[in-house]
N, C-alpha and C positions, 0 to 999 in steps of 0.2 A: 504494500500500500504506500502511495506517495504522500509525503507530508510537506510538500513544497509550500503549502498555504500557511505554514505554522508561524512565520515571522513577518513582520512588516504590515503595512496597511493593506486592506483588501477591498477590491471593487465589489459591486453587487454580485457579479459572476463568481468571483473568488469566494465570497461569503457562502454562496450556494454550494460551491464545490467543497468548502470546508464542512458545511453541515452534512452533505451527502457522504463524505468519507467518515465522519464521526458516527453517523447513523449506521454505516456499513460495518464499522468496528463493533458497535453495540449489538448488531444482529449476529455477527460472528460469535459473540459471547452468549447467544441464545435469547436475547431480548426481542420481543415481538412488536412492541410499541416504543417510540422514541420521540422526545421533544425537548425543547429548551425554553426556559423563561427567566426573567430577571429575579433577583433575590430581594425585590422590594418588600416592605412590610406586608404581611398577609391581611386580607380583608375579612377573614373569618373570626378574628379575635372577639368582636362584640357578640357574635352569635354563640361562640363557645362559652363566653361568660354567661349568657342567658341560659344555655343548656346546662351549665353547672349550677346556676341558681335554681333551676327547676328540679335539681336532684337527679337528672337523667343518667348520671355516671354511676349511680348505685354505690357499690363499695369500692369502685376503682379510684381510690384516693390520689393516685399518681396523676390523674387527669388535672386535678386542682393544683397539685404541687408543681407541675411542669408547664402550667398555662403561660407564665411569663416568658419562658424560653421559646415556646412556640411562636410568640409574638415578635421575636427578634432573632433571626438566623445568625447574626453576628456573634451570639453567645455560643453557637456551635462551631462556627468557623469565622474568626476575625477577618474582616476584609472581604467577605463573600460578595460576589457580584452577580453570579449566574447559577442556575440550577439545571442540571441535566436530569431529566425525568424519564424513567423507563417502565415498561410493563411487560410481564411475562405470563403467557397463557398456562393455566394449570388444569384445565377442564378434563375430567375423567367421568366415566359412568358411575352411577351411584353405588356405593359399597353396601354390604350387609355385614354387621349392623350399620346403621346410618351414622356416618362420620363425615363432616364437612370436607368437601373435595380438596380444599387448599391444604388440609392436614394429612392427606393420604400418602404423600411421599416424604422426601427429606424435609427437614426444617427449612422453610423458605427464607427465614431470616439469614441463616448461614449461606444458603445458596445465592441469594441476591446480593448480600453484602460482599461475598467473595468475588462475584463477577464484577461488581462495581469497583472494587479495589483493583482488579485487573485492568479495567478501563482507565482508572486513574493512573495506574502505572504506565500505560501506553502514552497517555497525554503528558505525564510528568517527564518522559524522555524528550518530548518536544518543547515543553514549557517548564524547565527546571525551576523557574522563579515562581511558578504558580503553586497554590495549595489546594488540596481536595479533602473532602470528608464524605464517606459513604453512609447513607441513612436508609433504614427500612422503617416500618411502622412502630418498631420498638423505640425509635428516637423521637423526641418531642418536636415533630415537624407537621405542618398541615399538608401531608403528602397528596391528599386528594385535591386541595385547592391548587397546589403547584402543578399537578397533572392536568387540571382544567386549563390553567394559564399556559401550559406548554403544548396544548392542543391534543392531548391524549383522549379527550372525551368531555363529558359533562356529568353532573351529579343527578342521579335519579331520585325519585321520591323515597326510595329506601336508603338514601345517602351513599350509595355505591357508585363508583365511576362507571359510566357506560360510554362505549365507543359506538358511533352510529352504525358502523358496518361490521364491527367485531364483537359486540356485546360487552359483557361485564366480567367474564371469567379471567380476570387478570390480577396479578399481584404487583404492587408498585415499589419502585426504589428511586431514591434521589441521590445524586452526586452533587454536593455543593462544591463550588470552585471560586477562586478569586479571579479567574479569567473572565473577561468581558466577551460574552457570546451573543450572537444575534438570535432573538426569540423566534420560535416557529409559529406558524399560523394556527388559529383556534380550530377545533373540531365541533362545529355547531350541532345542536340537537336538543331534544327535550322530550319529556313524557307526554306532553299534551294532556288530554283528558283521561288517559289510561290510569286505572287504579288497581291493576292486576295484583301487584305486590301487597297493596294495602288490604285488599279483599282476601288474599290467600293467607296472610299471617294469622295463625290460630290464636295468638295471644294479644293481638291488637297493638303491637309494638311500634308501628309506623304512625306517627302523630304529627300534628302541626304545632309549631312553636315560632313565635315572632314572625309570622307570615310565610314560613317555609316548612316543608316536610322534613322530618328527622326521625331518629330512632330513640325511643325511651329504653335505655339498656335494661332497666329493671324488668321489663316485660319480655325482652328478647330471648329467644331460646338459646342463642349462642352465649349470651351473658350467663344465663342460668346454668348451662351445662359446663361452662369453663371457668368463669370468674366468681360466681356466687358460691360461698361456703354455707354449709348448713342445709336445712330441709327445704323442699319445694312445697308449693301448694299443689292442688290436685288438677291443675289445668293440663289438658292434653297437649303433649309436645310432639305428636306425630312420629314417634319412634326414634327421635334423634338422641344419640348418646354423647356426641361431641360436636358442638357447633350446629349450624343449620344453613341450608341452601334454598329454602322454600321461595324466598322473594326473588332469587335469581332464576330458579327453575321455571317460574311462571312469566318472567319478563319477556315480552315479545322480541326484544332486541337480542335475545339469546337463542331464538329459533331460526334456523336457516331458511333462506328464501332462494328461489331459483337464480336471482341475479346477485345474491350475496352468500355464496356457499361457505365462506370462511367462518360464519357465525357458529359459536359453540363447537368448534372442531376439537377432537380429542388430542391432548398434548402427547407428543412423542418424546418429549424431553426426559432423559433417563432419571433426572432428579425428582420428577413429579409422577413417576409410575407408582401405583398404589401398592401398599403392603397387604399381606394377609392378616386379617384381624381375628381375634377370638370370637366365639359365639356370645350372644347375650347372656346365656347361662354362665359361661366361663367368666365373663366380665363382672357378673354379679357377685362372684366369689374371688375376685382378683387379689392375689397376694402382693406384697410389696416387691418381692423379687421378680414376679412375673410382670408387674407394672414397670419396673426398671428396665427389663429386657424389651418389653413391648414399645415403650416410648423413647428409647434411646435414639438420639439424632432426629427426633420428630417434634413437630409443633404440638403434638398431643400431650407432651410432657407438662404443658401448662396446667392441666388438670391432675390432681393427685389421685392416688389409688382409691382413696376414700370417695372422692367425687365420681370416679368411674363406676364404683360399686353402686353408689346412690343412683346415678343416672340409669344404669342397666336395670336395677331393680324397679325403678319407676316405670320404665318402658315395659318390662315384663308384667307388672301389675296392670298397666293400662291395656296391654294386649290380652291378658287373661280375662279382664273385665269385659272387653269387647266381645271375646269369644263366648263368654257366659251369656251376654245379652243376646247374641245371635242365636244361641241354642234355645233360649227362652222364647224368642220370637218364633222360631221354627216349631216349638212345642205348642204354641198358642194357635197355630194355623189349623 
């Protein structure tokens, strides 16, 4: 790959060539979406404050603690001027038992962070004076706002980034840099009058706040199965034992059309190939040693063995209750 564009002023054509070569490098590293935006202060801070004041973070206290850092990227990288934002497709068929698709392969934090650092290393060879910092969603950044600004998509009513032609089955990464880079064009779109995700959510987690749609984490199945400690109420969680994909499964932008065959394509990336999981019955009696082996190198390690047992037992109770109800209905006929 030629890096002739690396030094000196660039014309419009040279800027386009610079962007194309940088995007090609990112794609060589396995990223499916690529864009650049400025490191200007985020516009999401007031809404995050309203979201926190409403208590929608539940027990995720770190959201409150890190709010100030999210509002100022220079606290993560002094002198930051641009953000390179990438997305990687992780879509797979649904597993049994039900585990969110993003967690079925290797821990995406490690995967994306490692690839971003490789990208930074390539750029550092050309720009030794520049600094970089790789971020995934475990870092206090507004990665979805940055993705919107970089042209990777727009935010759906379920607060997930949606690309108009590629859907929403993407994990995001951000490479902060002190380089001044030309921003990429936006990817316009919107949900319009569609309420598929709102209607499908069994716990009513997608709500309105301050004039926009968002997620009340306390109601969200993903939050309840992963972040929440202690007992659940008796709401039906549709069989999910770790995370939830319902709002993405019903989203029209994730269903392929004749002229857009790339939507919701199955990922062939080796790092996102699904593991083989224990049965619900086995999960309901999961030992600490088995948990350690099962979750090693996986994002599912976020939930403790106790939480896995709790989640599996609730799903089994709900399933047994539904079967008993069906038998009773059959007997009444």
